[in-house]
N, C-alpha and C positions, 0 to 999 in steps of 0.2 A: 433737574428731572422734568419739571413742568415745561420748561422751554423746549427741551428735546422732544417731548411728546407732541407739543404743539407743532413744531417744525416738521416732524415726521408724518403728521396726519393732516396738515393744513391743506394740501392739494386735494386729497380725497374729500375733505369737509366742504371746500368751496364748490367742487363739482356736484356733490350731493345737494347742497343748498340751491344752486341754480337749477338743477334737474328737478327738484321738488316743486319749485315755483313754476317752472315750465310745464310740468305735468298738471298742475292745478289749473292753469289758465288755458291749456290746450288739450282738453279731454276729447280728442277726435276719434278715439278707438272704442271698442266695446268695453263693457264693464269688466269682463274677464281679463282683457289685456291691460287695461289701466290699473286694475287691482294687482296684477302680477308685477308690473313695473313699480307701483307704489310700495308694495311689500318688499321688493328687492332693494329699493332705496332705504326703507326703514331698517331692514336687517343689516345692510352695509353700515348705516349710521350707528346702529346698535353695536355692531362689531367694533367700530372705531372707539366708541365710548367704553365698552367693556374691556377692550385691549388696553386702553389708557388706564382704566381703573385697576386692572390686573398688575400692570407695570408699577403704578403708583403705590399700591398697597405692598407690593413685594419689596419696595425700597424703604419701607418703614417697619417698625416693630409691631406688625399685625399678626394675629394668629394665622398659621398656614391654611386653616379651613376657609378663611376669607379669600385668600389667593386662589384656592382650589375652586371656590364657588364662581369667581369671575372667569377663570380659565374654562370651567365646564360650560358656562353659558356661551363663551366664545367658540369652543369646540362644537357646540350644538348649532350655532348660527351659520357657520361658514359653509357646510355642505348644503344647507337650505338655499343659499343664494345660487349655488350651481344648479340645484334642482329646479329653481324658478326659471333659469335659462332653458333648461330641458323642457319644462312645461310650456314656455313660450314657443319653442321650436316645434312642439307637438300640437299646437293650437288647432290645426285643421285636420289632424288625424283622428280617425275613429278608434278609440281605445276602450276596451272592455273594462268593467269594474274590477275584475280580477287583476288585470295588468296594472291598473292604477294603484291597487293595494300593494302589488309586488314592487312597484317603484318607490313606495314609501317605506318598505322594510329596511333598506340600508340606513335610512335616516333614523328610524327608531332604534336600530342597533347602535348607531353612533351616539344617540342621546344616552342610552344605557351605559355605553363605554365611558363617555365623558364624565358622568356623575358617579361612576364606580370608584373614582379617586378618593371619595369620602370613606371608602371601606377597604380599598386595596391599591397597591402601587403598580398594578400590572400595566396600566396605560401611562400614567404620570403621577407625580406627587410633588409637594413642596416640602423641603426639609425644614429643620428648626431655624435655619438662617434665611428662610424664605427664598431659597434657590430652587428653580424649576429642575426637576429630575425626570427624565423620560424613561418609561418602563419598557418591557419587552414588546408591548403593543403601542408604543409611543407615537407611531405614525398611523394609527387606526383611522383617525379623522381624515388624514390626507388620502388614505386608501379609499374611503367612502366618497370623498370629493372626486377622486380619480375615476371611480366606477361611473359616476354621473357624467364625467367628462368623456369617458369611453363611449357611453351611450350617445352623447352628443356627437362624437366623432363618427359613429355608425350612421347617424342621421345625416351628417354632412356628406358622407360617401354616397348615401342614397340620393341626396339632392343633386350631387354632381352627375350621378348616373341617369337621373331623370331630367338633366339639363337645367336644373335650378341653380345656376352658378352664383348668382348674386348673394342669396342668403347663405348658401354653402360656404362662400368665401368669408362672409362676415363671421359666421360661427367658427370657422377654422382659425381666424385671427383672434377671436375671443379666447378660444382654447389655448392657442400658442402663448398669448400674453399672460393668461392666468396660471398656466403650468410653469412658465418662466418665473413669475412672481412668487409662486409657491416654493420653488427651488431656492430663489434668492433669499426668501425670508427664513425658511426652515433649515436649509443646509448652509448657506453662506452667512446668514445672520443679519441681512439688511432689513431692518424693521420698517413696517408700514407699506411694503410693496403690494401685498395682497389686497388691502383695502383700496388702494389707488387703482389697482387693476380691475377690481370689481366695479368701482365707480365709473371708470372709463368704459368698461364693457356695457354697462347700463346705458350710458349716453349714446354710444355708437350703435347699439342694437335698436334703441328708440329712434335714432336718426334714420336707420334703415327702414323701420316701420313707417316713419313719416314720409320718406321718399316713395316707398311702395304705394302708400295710400293715394298719392297724386298720379302714379303711373297706372294703377290697376282699376279695372271696373269692379265695383264692390259686389255685384251679383255673381259674376262668373270667374273673377280673378284674372281674366284675360287683360292684356294690355289695352289701354284706351285709345281713342281717336288722336289725341295729342301725340302720343308715342308713335302712332302710325306715321304721321308726317315728319316727326323728328328722325325716326329710324330710316325712312325712305330717303331723306336728305343726307343722312350720315353715311349710308351705304352706297348711294350714288350709282356709279357705273357697275357695281357688283350685282345690282338687281337684275334679274332676268325674267321674272314673271310676277303677276298679281292674280290672286284667286279671290273672287267675290262669292260670298255665301249669304243666303237668306233662308231663314226657317220657314217652312211651308205651314200654312193654316194657323198662324199664331192668333189671328182675330177669332177664328172659330173656337180655338182652345180657350181663349180668354172669355168668350161669350158663354161657352157651355160649362167650363170648370172654374171660372174666375181667374183673376190675375196671378194667384198663387200657382195654379196649374201652368199658366203661361211662363212664369219664372222657372218652374221645374223643367219645362220643355227646353228653355234656353240653356239652363245649366247642363241638362243631359246632352244637348247637342255639343256644347263646348267640351264636356268631358270625353265624348266620343272622338272629337277632333284631336284633343290632346293625346289620346292613346296612340294615334297613328301618325301624327305630324312628325316629319323627319327633321334631322339636323340641317340647319340652314334655312328653315321655314319658320315664320313666327306669326301667331294668330293675334288679331286685334278686334275688339268690339267697337265698331264705328257708328252703330245706331241701335235702335231697340232690339231688333232681331237680325241685324245686319253685321256681317263680319268680313274682314279682309285678311288674306295671308300674303305676306311679302316673301318671295322666294329669292334666295341669294345663291348665285352660281349653280343654278339647277337647269338641267336639260329639259326639253319638252317632254321626253319620256318619263322623267322623274316627276314632273308636275301632273302628268296624266295618271301615273301610278298613285300619287297622293290623293287625287280626286276619287279614284277607284277605291282606295282604302277607306276614305271617309264615308263613301256610300255604303261600303260593306259593313263598317262599324255601326253606322246609323241604322242599318237594317235589323240590328239586334235590339233596337228600341222602338217605341211606338211612333217615333217622329222621323221626318224626312227634311232634307234641305235642298234648295236649288243651288247649283254651283256653276260658275263660269270662270274661265281663265283667259288672260290676255298676256301675250309675250312682248317684252319691251324691244322696240326697234327704233330708238332714237328720239321719240316724242316725249313730251313732258308727262309727269305722273298722272295728272288729271285726265289726260287723254287715254292713258293706259287703263286707269280705273273705269273710265266711261265704257271702254270696250269690254272690260271684264264684267261690268254690270249688264251690258247688253247681252252677253253670252249667258249670264245668270238668269236674266228675265226670259230668254228663249227657253232655257231649261225649265223654268217655272211654268211657262205656257204649256210645254209638253206634259208636265205633271198634272196640270189642271185638266188638260184634254183627256188624259188616261183616267183620272178619278171621276170625271163627268160621265163616263160610259156606264 
């Protein structure tokens, strides 16, 4: 029994140990994110230990109540892990206190159902031979986990609709692997698959976060200057235009309202651009208040419409930007960017002339 338990959980344990050490020596994210990953590692490790304890006690002449206790803890822990994935996915969303409470209700119901085995066999029980017996609501915990997975799937669809393909794909893979593992363990009877799936999901989601932290500007979440040059080289001949953008009056905003107001202005400008930027166009923050858009397979009319849409969206805010576009005609990227910058500075001079009147 002991050897079988060790072999069944060895992979998950090794992954969790390495992930724990990595998280301790590479705390590059906010406390909220680090806490969520740390808690997910702890809960998965607890699930491994509790599952082993449950199997071990069931193989000996122990009171059924001991087996029920370990099983109840395990049933409680598993949906919590899926909930933490949901919480990580919602990290940038503005969620009301009421919604947060609603998200916790399924977990609370699951805890009540798990520990009800001490009083009723409606969910599960252990008979006098310490054999697990599933009741009419025996898959209640799986249903609760599935509810959180469905919510994750809804978020994934929204990410795809908003062109956030990278995180959407990662979440989709996490869901697919964990649902397959749940079926393999609960229906087919392959022990240990859910713990391994949880551990692998934690690693690859953390890997995604790490990669994104090197790609994204922390203030605006726009892609950074490094990605601008990588993507321009990657797309090569598909590039048709470059748009240069510069926030107007940032120095005045900083001088009068402080750098917090300046940061707010930059974030507002990026949010406005994100609302109207079209498929095939990507925004990059290349400097303090300087941005570039790479346009792939776009006609001049498409680029002009994009610039018009950006101006229109910015008009709903207290801020304005100078914009300039350059169309690629065989020269290198630096030359195209220089022409786009020249057009942008021309637009900035027009803005200054109007505001000086």
